[in-house]
VOVEXVO-251547 format. One record per residue: residue in one letter; x negated, y, z of N, C-alpha, C, O in turn. Coordinates in steps of 0.1 Angstrom, whole numbers, plus 5000, padded with zeros to 4 digits. Each point is the difference from the previous one (the first is absolute). Example, Ala and Ser with C-alpha at 12.3 -4.5 7.8 and 13.67 -1.06 7.14 Angstrom:
BEGIN
a486849435078500950125000499150125000499050005007/s501450114986499150115000500850115008499550115001/
***
This chain:
BEGIN
m499349885002500350154996499150095003499150005007/p501450134985499550094998500050075014501049985006/m497950104999499550075008500850194996500550085007/f499349924983501250104996500850054990500049974988/s500950155018501549934990499350084988498850055000/p502549964987499450004991499550194996499550004989/h500550135018500150135007498349965004499250094998/g500449785006498050045004500250015015499049975007/r502250054999500250005011499749845009500349894995/p499150145018499649885007501849965001500750105003/r499949794995501249955006500049995016499149985008/t502350044995500350025013499549925005498950025006/d502349804992499349875005498350025005499549965010/a499850114979498749945001499350085009498949945003/l501250175002499850105008500549955016499550005011/h502049944985499649975012499449845003500249965012/n499349964981499149915004499249995007499649945010/r499850194978498750045001499950055020498950025006/e502250004998499850165007500449885014500150035012/k499949884985500749805012498649964996499649965011/i499550024981498849954998499150145009499449995011/l500750084984498750065009500150025017499150035007/r502849954998499950005014499749865004499349965010/v501449974980499249825007498550075007499950065010/a499549934984498150024990500050035015499649935009/d500950214992499550095010500049995011499250075006/d502349815003500649955009498749905002499650005011/a499849944980499149864997498350085009499649975011/f500050104983499150105002500250005018499349935007/r501750134998499850025013500349905007499750025012/e500949864986499749895006498350004999499550015011/g499849994981498249935010499749944983498849994997/s502249974995500049934994498350044988499650104993/e499849755010498150104987500850014990500650114999/v499749794990501049994987501549875002500249885004/v500550224990500849975001501049964984500750084994/p499149775001499849924985501650134994500650065009/l499649964983500950104993501349865000501250014999/e498249905001501649864997500550085012501050074999/e498649925010500349985023501150184996501150045003/i497350054987500950115003501749954993501050005007/a498849974977501249964999501249915008501249995000/r498149975003501349935012500450085011501149995004/r497950105001500850045012500950164998500350085009/a499849944975500050054985501849994999500850095000/g499449784999501449924995499550044986500950074994/l497749904997500250074986499449854995499849905007/g500050144977499549844999498650074996499850114997/r499149775004498550084998500450094983499950124999/a500449804990499650104986500350155006499150074996/t501949995011500750075004498850095011499850125001/v499849805005498750145005498649954993499050005007/y500949964984498949894986500550174999499250085004/r501749964991500150054986500250195008500250104993/h499749895020499250205007499049875001499550004989/f500149915017498450065007499449905000500149915008/p498850094979499649864991498649935010499449904998/d500550175011499149955007500050005014501250015004/r498049985008500250035014499450214999500650105003/q498449884992499450105000501050134995499950105007/a500749904985500950084994501650015011500650115001/l499949765007500550055012499450085005500450125000/g498549835005499450085014499850145001500350075009/l499049984975499850124996501250045000500050135000/a501149834999501750094999500350035015500350115004/v499749805000499850005018499050065003500250014988/t499150035015499050055001500550214996499950095007/k500549904981500050124994501350065005500150125001/r501049805004501350025005500350085020500550095005/k498449774998499450015014499750204999500750085004/l498449934992499050175002500950084994500250115005/r500749864983501450105001500750035007500750114998/i499549795018500850055005499350005018500550015011/i498249984984498650085011500850164995500850075005/v498749954985499850134996501050055005499950085009/r501749894983500550095008500950025009500950075002/i498549805006500350065015499050135006500350085009/v498349894984499550145004500150095002499750095008/k501249884978500550184991501050085009500150125004/e500949735000501050065009499750095015500550105005/e498449775001499450025020499550224993500250105007/s499249904980499350075000500750184996499550115002/a501849844991500950094993501050075018500550115002/r499449725009500850125005498849985015500349975011/h498450064984499250045012499449935006499350065007/c500749804993499449935007498450015009499150054995/e501049895019498950005002499249934994500349884996/f498250185003499249964994499649765003499749914994/r500650125017500249905009500749884991499749914993/e501350155012501449964991499849864988500449894998/v498350254994500549994985499049874998500449904996/l498050145011499249905002500549845005499449894998/t501250125006500049865008501549974993500649915007/t500150144983500849924994499649914989500649904997/v498350154997499049984993499449895004500549894997/l498450125011499149925008500749845004499549894999/r501750155006501149875005500949944985500749905000/a499250174990500149924986499249954995500349924991/q498150125015499549934990499549845010499849894996/v500350185021499849815007501349934992499549904994/a502250135003501349934998499549954989500949944994/h498150075000500049984988499249914991499950014988/r499249895022498649935002499749964986499050054994/p501849875000499349954991500350084986499150004992/l502150075004500150064993498850155000499950074990/v499549955022498850084998498549944993499350054992/r500849835016499249944989499849954989499049954994/f502550075000500249994982499150095001498849994998/f502150155005499150164997498749944999499649994989/r499949975018498650034999499149994990498950054996/e502449764998499249924989500050174984499050024993/l501850055006500850104989498950004992499549894999/p499750244993498650014996500450185007501050095001/e497949895002499450135006500650115004500250055011/r500049994972500450154995501249995011500150065011/f500949854982501249995002500449995025500750045008/q498549924991500050065018499650055005500150005013/r498850124981499950165003500750074998500350085008/r500449904978501350094993500850015012500250125005/e500449785001501049915008499450125014500650105002/a498649875004499850045017499550124997500450085008/d498749974980500550205002501049984996499949884999/g501250144997501050024997500550055012500350115002/l499849755010500050015007499650095018500650025011/v498250004982499450155004500550095004500550065009/e499349934980500850144992501250025004499850095009/l501549894992501149945008499950145016500450115003/m498549755003499849985013499650165004500750075008/t498449984988499650114999500350115007499550065010/p501849964979500550185009500649925010500650095005/s499649825002500149995017499650015008500550055010/l497849894988499550005002498850155006499450035010/r500850044976499750164999501150075016499550055010/r501849944986500750045011499549965013499250085005/a501149835001499049925013499050055007499950035012/q498550004974499250105005500350165004499650065010/a501149974979500550104998500950015017500150115005/a500349844999500649965010499449985020500549995012/g498249994980499249975008500749865011500150005012/i500249884976500249935006499049844998499949905008/v499250144976499849904993498750095004499950125002/r498849764998498850085001499750084986500449974988/r498850145014499750084986499049944994499750004988/q500049965019498649924989500449814996499249914999/v501750094999500849934991500450024986500950084998/e498249844990499950084986501649874996500049905005/p500950134986500949914994499149874998500449905006/a498550084987499249884995499849895007500049884996/d499850185017499549965017501549865003500149905007/l501050174984500849865000499749854993500049895006/l499750174977499549894993498949855012499949884999/l499850205008498549955013501349945006500149884999/v500850195008501349895014500749874987500049885004/f500350144987499849934993500149895001500949935004/q497550064992499049914998499749945013500149885001/m499550195011500049975013501149875005499649895003/v501750164995501249984999500349824999500649915007/e498450114977500249864991498849895006500049875000/t499250225004499149925002499949935016499649894999/a500750175014500849995009501449844996500149935010/l500450054982501449955000499049854990500649905000/d498050094993499649964996499849875009500349884997/m499150175017499749965012500549965004499549915006/s501950124996501149975009501249994992500550094992/a500149785013501950024994500450015013499949885005/d500550195004500449995014500650204994499450105003/h501849904991500650145000500350085006500250114996/q500149845022500050055008499050085007500150105007/a498449784986499250125006499450114990499250085005/a501449934978500050064991500650185004499650114998/k501649815010500950115001499350135008500050114996/r499149825022499750025009498750104991499950125002/m499149814989499650094996500050134993499450115001/i501649824989500850124993499650195012499350104998/d501749855012500250075004498350065006499750124998/v499649805007498750074997499550134999499750115004/i500449774982499550104987500950174996499650114997/v501549845004500650144997499650105014499850125000/d500449795014499650155010498850024998499650055010/g499449944981498850005002499950124991499050075000/f502449964988499950104993500650175007500250124996/l499949795014501050175009499050075010499049945005/v501350184995499250065015500849965005499149935004/c501850035001501049935016500349934998501249995001/p498049914997501149845000500549965005499549955010/g502250034986500849955005501250105007500949975007/h498750204987500950075001501250044986499849934990/s500950155009500750014990499650084994499050065004/a501649964988499950164991500550145008499350105002/i502049865002500950145007498950025016499750115006/a500049724999499550035011498450045001499850045011/s499349964983499150064991500050185005499650075009/t501049934975500850125002500150125007499550124999/s501449825010500350085009499450015015500450095009/d498749824993499049975005498450154999499150045008/s501450014979498650074991500350155005499350094997/
***
């Protein structure tokens, strides 16, 4: 069955199936599965193998699509939090917790071409920069912190997770890392500005 209508647009059922496959694959990555065969993805999605292969010819194509989808979600969350002028602590914590929650997906991301990794990571840092600068101007975050330091933080978390699969320990570590950015760890933006 063709995936496109006579007008060249994707068929509604094809789009629905693609979204279902991506949701199932995302859940599989979140479970901690290193590699979920496409046949298993098809079974969980209630679709035929041919349907899955029509959308994603191999594991790498599916993994890349799930990675892009997840990055778009994280980007949207960061944009929303930045638009609401959320504290930098909240923005950074959100990103780092997503990194912990999607370990196999992050590992897959590291297998992708370096140019793609760099572009996506730089884009995320660029989105987080206004929140960082606002927090620095308010005296909440240390002034010596630079946006590029966020890349080092992502790598620190990744290295620590490679050494231990304990998610509770990872969450504690994230709190410690995030507090390290703050002038007064544990204080909210309101408390910090009102105390000054």
